[in-house]
Backbone as numpy.savetxt, mean C-alpha at the origin, in Angstrom:
# Nx Ny Nz CAx CAy CAz Cx Cy Cz
7.82 25.07 9.24 7.44 23.65 9.19 8.59 22.82 9.76
8.28 21.83 10.60 9.35 20.98 11.17 10.02 20.17 10.07
11.26 19.81 10.32 12.00 19.00 9.38 11.48 17.55 9.46
11.41 16.90 8.31 10.94 15.51 8.21 11.85 14.77 7.24
12.87 14.06 7.75 13.75 13.33 6.84 12.99 12.31 6.02
13.48 12.07 4.81 12.82 11.10 3.99 13.90 10.26 3.28
13.48 9.01 2.89 14.34 8.08 2.26 13.60 7.45 1.09
14.32 7.15 0.01 13.70 6.38 -1.08 14.36 5.01 -1.08
13.52 3.98 -1.02 14.01 2.60 -0.99 13.31 1.83 -2.11
13.99 0.77 -2.56 13.42 -0.16 -3.50 13.10 -1.46 -2.83
11.80 -1.81 -2.76 11.36 -3.06 -2.15 11.52 -4.23 -3.18
11.63 -5.41 -2.63 11.68 -6.65 -3.43 12.95 -6.83 -4.22
14.09 -6.22 -3.81 15.32 -6.35 -4.55 16.49 -6.01 -3.63
17.64 -6.52 -4.00 18.88 -6.15 -3.33 19.76 -5.29 -4.25
19.26 -5.01 -5.48 20.01 -4.25 -6.45 19.45 -2.84 -6.56
20.36 -1.86 -6.61 19.89 -0.48 -6.81 19.13 -0.29 -8.10
18.11 0.53 -8.08 17.31 0.90 -9.20 16.49 -0.25 -9.79
16.23 -1.25 -8.98 15.35 -2.37 -9.36 14.26 -2.45 -8.30
13.34 -3.35 -8.47 12.28 -3.52 -7.49 11.21 -2.46 -7.57
10.54 -2.21 -6.47 9.39 -1.32 -6.44 9.74 -0.14 -5.49
9.93 1.06 -6.02 10.35 2.20 -5.17 9.22 2.75 -4.31
9.66 3.20 -3.12 8.75 3.88 -2.19 9.56 4.92 -1.43
8.91 6.02 -1.10 9.53 7.00 -0.23 8.98 6.78 1.17
9.84 6.88 2.17 9.43 6.82 3.56 9.83 8.09 4.21
8.82 8.81 4.77 9.06 10.06 5.49 8.88 9.84 6.98
9.84 10.30 7.77 9.77 10.22 9.22 9.20 11.56 9.73
7.99 11.46 10.22 7.26 12.67 10.58 7.42 12.94 12.11
7.80 14.15 12.49 7.94 14.49 13.88 6.54 14.61 14.57
5.52 14.84 13.74 4.14 14.99 14.24 3.25 14.88 13.01
1.97 14.83 13.24 1.01 14.76 12.10 0.91 16.16 11.53
1.30 16.28 10.28 1.29 17.60 9.61 0.02 17.77 8.78
-0.83 16.77 8.75 -2.13 16.90 8.02 -2.12 16.32 6.63
-3.29 15.96 6.20 -3.43 15.29 4.89 -2.97 16.12 3.70
-3.26 17.41 3.72 -2.88 18.26 2.62 -1.36 18.32 2.44
-0.65 18.39 3.54 0.81 18.41 3.51 1.29 17.03 3.00
0.68 15.97 3.52 1.12 14.62 3.05 0.85 14.43 1.56
-0.27 14.91 1.07 -0.55 14.87 -0.39 0.48 15.65 -1.16
0.82 16.81 -0.69 1.84 17.64 -1.38 3.20 16.96 -1.43
3.57 16.38 -0.32 4.85 15.67 -0.26 4.81 14.48 -1.21
3.72 13.69 -1.19 3.64 12.53 -2.05 3.65 12.98 -3.53
3.01 14.10 -3.85 3.06 14.63 -5.22 4.49 15.00 -5.60
5.22 15.60 -4.69 6.61 15.98 -4.95 7.48 14.74 -5.15
7.24 13.68 -4.40 8.01 12.45 -4.52 7.69 11.75 -5.85
6.44 11.87 -6.28 5.99 11.34 -7.56 6.23 9.84 -7.78
6.01 9.08 -6.70 6.05 7.64 -6.76 4.66 7.09 -6.54
4.49 5.80 -6.75 3.15 5.26 -6.56 2.62 5.44 -5.13
3.54 5.29 -4.14 3.16 5.57 -2.73 4.30 6.15 -1.97
3.96 7.04 -1.05 4.87 7.59 -0.06 4.35 7.21 1.28
5.23 6.66 2.12 4.82 6.19 3.45 5.22 7.28 4.46
4.30 7.56 5.42 4.53 8.53 6.47 4.51 7.83 7.81
5.64 7.84 8.54 5.79 7.17 9.82 5.75 8.21 10.93
4.99 7.95 11.97 4.96 8.73 13.15 5.22 7.83 14.33
6.22 8.08 15.09 6.55 7.21 16.26 5.50 7.33 17.32
5.13 6.17 17.84 4.11 6.10 18.94 4.66 5.08 19.97
5.59 5.51 20.83 6.23 4.62 21.78 7.12 3.69 21.02
6.93 2.33 21.15 7.69 1.35 20.43 7.05 1.03 19.09
5.84 1.52 18.84 5.13 1.29 17.59 5.15 2.52 16.74
4.54 2.42 15.54 4.48 3.54 14.63 3.08 3.62 14.01
2.65 4.83 13.82 1.50 5.07 12.99 2.06 5.14 11.53
1.39 4.47 10.62 1.87 4.40 9.24 0.69 4.74 8.31
0.94 5.69 7.41 -0.09 6.05 6.43 0.61 6.11 5.04
-0.15 5.84 4.03 0.38 5.81 2.64 -0.43 6.79 1.78
0.27 7.56 1.02 -0.37 8.48 0.09 0.20 8.32 -1.31
-0.68 8.31 -2.29 -0.29 8.48 -3.68 -0.19 9.97 -3.91
0.21 10.41 -5.09 0.14 11.85 -5.37 -1.30 12.37 -5.39
-2.31 11.50 -5.40 -3.69 11.98 -5.49 -4.55 11.72 -4.25
-4.18 10.67 -3.43 -5.07 10.30 -2.30 -4.36 9.42 -1.32
-5.00 9.25 -0.15 -4.50 8.30 0.82 -5.03 6.91 0.44
-4.21 5.89 0.61 -4.66 4.51 0.36 -4.62 3.74 1.66
-5.52 2.74 1.81 -5.65 2.02 3.07 -4.55 0.97 3.35
-3.85 0.56 2.30 -2.81 -0.49 2.49 -1.82 -0.42 1.35
-0.54 -0.53 1.68 0.51 -0.58 0.63 1.64 -1.50 1.18
1.70 -2.67 0.59 2.69 -3.66 1.03 4.14 -3.24 0.87
4.48 -2.80 -0.36 5.92 -2.52 -0.62 6.43 -1.34 0.20
5.59 -0.35 0.43 6.05 0.79 1.26 6.12 0.41 2.71
5.29 -0.54 3.17 5.39 -1.02 4.53 6.67 -1.76 4.73
7.00 -2.62 3.76 8.25 -3.37 3.86 9.47 -2.46 3.83
9.38 -1.41 2.99 10.47 -0.42 2.92 10.63 0.32 4.24
9.52 0.70 4.85 9.58 1.40 6.13 10.22 0.56 7.20
9.79 -0.72 7.30 10.37 -1.66 8.29 11.85 -1.86 8.02
12.20 -2.11 6.77 13.61 -2.30 6.43 14.47 -1.09 6.87
13.98 0.09 6.60 14.67 1.30 7.00 14.85 1.35 8.53
13.80 1.05 9.26 13.89 1.06 10.71 14.92 0.04 11.21
14.89 -1.16 10.69 15.76 -2.24 11.13 17.22 -2.01 10.74
17.45 -1.51 9.53 18.83 -1.48 9.01 19.53 -0.13 9.06
18.78 0.94 9.10 19.41 2.25 9.04 19.13 3.14 10.28
18.02 2.87 10.94 17.61 3.80 12.00 17.72 3.21 13.41
18.33 2.03 13.51 18.68 1.49 14.84 17.53 0.88 15.64
16.41 0.53 14.96 15.32 -0.13 15.67 15.83 -1.48 16.20
15.72 -1.70 17.54 16.36 -2.86 18.15 15.50 -4.09 18.21
14.20 -3.99 18.13 13.36 -5.14 18.26 13.43 -6.04 17.01
12.87 -7.24 17.13 12.79 -8.17 15.98 11.45 -7.98 15.25
10.53 -7.25 15.84 9.19 -7.03 15.27 8.86 -5.55 15.42
8.40 -4.93 14.31 7.94 -3.57 14.38 6.43 -3.63 14.07
5.67 -2.88 14.89 4.19 -2.86 14.71 3.80 -1.49 14.17
3.01 -1.53 13.10 2.47 -0.36 12.46 0.95 -0.33 12.65
0.45 0.87 13.03 -1.01 1.05 13.14 -1.44 1.82 11.90
-2.36 1.22 11.12 -2.72 1.71 9.82 -4.24 1.70 9.61
-4.68 2.26 8.53 -6.10 2.19 8.17 -6.56 0.74 7.96
-5.64 -0.11 7.59 -5.99 -1.53 7.37 -5.87 -2.36 8.67
-5.56 -1.71 9.76 -5.40 -2.39 11.05 -3.93 -2.49 11.44
-3.67 -3.31 12.40 -2.32 -3.48 12.92 -1.52 -4.40 11.98
-0.34 -3.94 11.55 0.56 -4.70 10.69 1.82 -4.94 11.41
2.31 -6.19 11.42 3.60 -6.51 12.07 4.55 -6.96 10.99
5.77 -6.44 11.08 6.87 -6.78 10.15 8.01 -7.31 11.02
8.68 -8.36 10.53 9.69 -9.09 11.30 11.02 -9.06 10.57
12.10 -9.03 11.38 13.45 -9.24 10.78 13.46 -10.63 10.22
14.08 -10.79 9.06 14.25 -12.12 8.42 15.58 -12.13 7.72
16.62 -12.53 8.45 17.97 -12.53 7.88 18.34 -11.07 7.55
18.70 -10.83 6.27 19.06 -9.51 5.90 17.85 -8.71 5.33
16.64 -9.35 5.37 15.48 -8.69 4.86 14.39 -8.58 5.90
13.19 -8.52 5.46 12.01 -8.42 6.33 10.88 -9.31 5.80
10.00 -9.67 6.67 8.79 -10.40 6.24 7.60 -9.81 6.98
6.42 -9.95 6.37 5.21 -9.33 6.98 4.03 -10.25 6.86
3.20 -10.18 7.85 1.88 -10.85 7.82 0.90 -9.87 7.23
0.42 -10.13 6.00 -0.55 -9.24 5.38 -1.94 -9.55 5.99
-2.76 -8.53 6.14 -4.14 -8.79 6.62 -4.89 -9.51 5.53
-5.90 -10.27 5.99 -6.79 -10.92 5.01 -7.55 -9.81 4.31
-7.80 -10.08 3.05 -8.47 -9.11 2.23 -9.64 -9.83 1.52
-10.55 -10.26 2.28 -11.68 -11.02 1.72 -12.68 -10.08 1.07
-12.83 -10.13 -0.25 -13.90 -9.33 -0.86 -15.24 -9.97 -0.55
-16.28 -9.21 -0.67 -17.63 -9.69 -0.41 -18.51 -9.35 -1.58
-19.55 -10.13 -1.83 -20.47 -9.89 -2.94 -21.21 -8.57 -2.76
-21.36 -7.85 -3.83 -22.14 -6.63 -3.85 -22.98 -6.59 -5.15
-23.95 -5.73 -5.17 -24.76 -5.56 -6.38 -23.86 -5.07 -7.51
-23.96 -5.71 -8.67 -23.09 -5.26 -9.79 -23.32 -3.79 -10.17
-22.25 -3.13 -10.49 -22.25 -1.74 -10.95 -22.24 -1.78 -12.50
-23.33 -1.39 -13.08 -23.52 -1.51 -14.53 -22.42 -0.69 -15.26
-22.01 0.45 -14.79 -20.95 1.21 -15.44 -19.65 0.46 -15.51
-19.31 -0.33 -14.46 -18.12 -1.13 -14.49 -18.23 -2.24 -15.57
-19.38 -2.90 -15.54 -19.59 -4.00 -16.51 -19.57 -3.42 -17.92
-20.27 -2.27 -18.15 -20.25 -1.68 -19.48 -18.79 -1.29 -19.86
-18.06 -0.70 -18.96 -16.70 -0.31 -19.26 -15.78 -1.46 -19.63
-16.09 -2.65 -19.04 -15.30 -3.84 -19.38 -15.83 -4.56 -20.64
-16.99 -4.06 -21.11 -17.59 -4.71 -22.29 -18.23 -6.09 -21.96
-18.70 -6.20 -20.70 -19.27 -7.48 -20.25 -20.77 -7.43 -20.22
-21.38 -8.51 -20.69 -22.83 -8.64 -20.58 -23.18 -9.71 -19.53
-22.21 -10.53 -19.17 -22.41 -11.54 -18.15 -21.16 -11.73 -17.33
-21.30 -12.34 -16.14 -20.21 -12.55 -15.24 -20.61 -13.61 -14.25
-19.65 -14.20 -13.53 -19.94 -15.20 -12.52 -20.20 -14.57 -11.15
-19.37 -13.60 -10.79 -19.54 -12.98 -9.44 -18.99 -11.55 -9.50
-19.55 -10.68 -8.68 -19.14 -9.30 -8.60 -18.94 -8.99 -7.10
-17.69 -8.63 -6.71 -17.38 -8.43 -5.29 -16.62 -7.14 -5.08
-16.55 -6.71 -3.83 -15.79 -5.51 -3.47 -14.97 -5.77 -2.22
-13.81 -5.14 -2.15 -12.94 -5.25 -0.97 -12.76 -3.87 -0.37
-13.15 -3.76 0.92 -12.96 -2.50 1.66 -11.48 -2.22 1.88
-10.69 -3.27 2.13 -9.30 -3.09 2.53 -8.49 -2.36 1.48
-8.65 -2.71 0.22 -7.87 -2.03 -0.81 -8.76 -1.31 -1.82
-10.04 -1.20 -1.53 -11.02 -0.47 -2.33 -10.98 -0.90 -3.78
-11.06 -2.26 -4.01 -11.01 -2.83 -5.31 -12.33 -3.58 -5.63
-12.69 -3.54 -6.86 -13.82 -4.33 -7.35 -13.25 -5.56 -8.02
-13.87 -6.71 -7.77 -13.46 -7.96 -8.38 -14.63 -8.49 -9.21
-14.39 -8.67 -10.48 -15.41 -9.23 -11.37 -14.88 -10.62 -11.79
-15.54 -11.67 -11.35 -15.12 -13.00 -11.72 -15.91 -13.48 -12.91
-15.18 -13.99 -13.92 -15.80 -14.50 -15.11 -15.89 -16.02 -15.06
-16.62 -16.62 -15.99 -16.91 -18.06 -15.95 -15.70 -18.90 -16.35
-14.88 -18.42 -17.28 -13.77 -19.25 -17.73 -12.72 -18.38 -18.39
-11.60 -19.01 -18.75 -10.46 -18.31 -19.33 -10.84 -17.63 -20.65
-11.71 -18.25 -21.42 -12.14 -17.66 -22.69 -12.83 -16.33 -22.47
-13.67 -16.23 -21.48 -14.33 -14.94 -21.18 -13.32 -13.89 -20.78
-12.31 -14.30 -20.04 -11.27 -13.34 -19.66 -10.55 -12.81 -20.89
-10.18 -13.71 -21.81 -9.50 -13.32 -23.01 -10.35 -12.38 -23.91
-11.63 -12.56 -23.85 -12.56 -11.80 -24.71 -12.92 -10.43 -24.12
-12.52 -10.11 -22.89 -12.82 -8.83 -22.28 -12.23 -7.71 -23.15
-13.05 -6.74 -23.42 -12.67 -5.61 -24.27 -12.96 -4.31 -23.55
-12.07 -3.89 -22.66 -12.34 -2.67 -21.87 -12.37 -1.41 -22.73
-13.23 -0.50 -22.39 -13.33 0.79 -23.05 -12.54 1.80 -22.21
-11.23 1.96 -22.53 -10.38 2.85 -21.78 -10.68 4.30 -22.07
């Protein structure tokens, strides 16, 4: 198996052992989903980022120890920071090609900044199992987001939110 250097970085902090940790693996080629899942499991963090160089851009994928995810902000910021500060990337903008689309990250002083894609959920037919699991008999809106594969259940007011009794 080819060598793939990896780095663990903490996003959203300048202090060691603070912030949100992510592993960034520099892949010489695509080694396949099963290998990526195994590496992410070994890293045992919420997400491991896999970078593959594509000219001046990069292909970027994120895996949890259980599955690939379509978008991970903190691991994207960690990957860009690594490229800008440790790996000699000379541009002021790095472009990542991801399942969520094209993501651009910019140098910003000693840190980085990113334009997140819009993540507009859309109304879908309510899933009774979700409502039952939340202990809800009524709701204001039920939506789904393809980008991050999340269900959004909007309630009528703060009191309804406080009264939610999930069945874990």
